[in-house]
N, C-alpha and C positions, 0 to 999 in steps of 0.2 A: 277383875270384879272382886270386891270384898266378900269375905265369908263371915257370917255372924250367927248368933244364937237368938231365937225368939225369947225375949224376956217375959213378955205377956202379950196376949192378943184377945181383945174383947169382941167376940164374934157378934154379939147383939148390937154393939155400937159401931163395929166395923173398922177398928183401928188398934194399934199396938206399937211396941218398940222392939228394935233389934239392937243387940250389943255386939260389937266387934271385940273379942277377948284380948287381942294383942294391944290395941290402942285404948280400950275401954270407952270408945266413942259409942254413942247411942243415936239411932236414927228412927224417926217416926215412920210408920208404914200404915197406909190406908188399904182397905180391902180391894180397891180398884187396881192396886199394884201387885196383887197376888196372882200367880199363875196356877196355884193349887191351894187347897185348905192347909192351914198351919196351926200348930199348937205350941204351947210353952215348951222350951227345951229343944225344939227342932233346929237343926243346922240348915242355914239357908245361904244362898248366893244372891247378890243384888247389885244394882247400879245406884250410885249416889247422884241425885239431881238437886237442884236449888230452885226455890221460889221465894216470894217475899217474906215468908215465915222462916226460911232457913233451909238447911239440907234435909232431905228425906230419902227413903229407900224406894226404888222403883224396880220393875221387872224382877220381882222376888220369886225365887224358885227353891224348892227343897233340894238339898244336896243328899244324894244317896250314900248311906254308910257302906263302907266296903268291908 
C-alpha cells in the first residue's frame, strides 16, 4: 500500500488530493474513501483504484507517527 501526504482536503466539498513524496504522484480522494477524518499534512496509507476518470485513493487511513 502506498503512503502519502494529504496535500489538501476540502471537508465542505468532500474531496482532496494525496501526494506520494517518492514518486510525486497525486491521487484524488473522496470522503467516502476515508476511514477517519484527515487534514492537510497528515501521513496516510491507501489503496490505488481505477475508474473511468483515472486512478484514485481508496481505503485511506491515517498512519500513526512513531
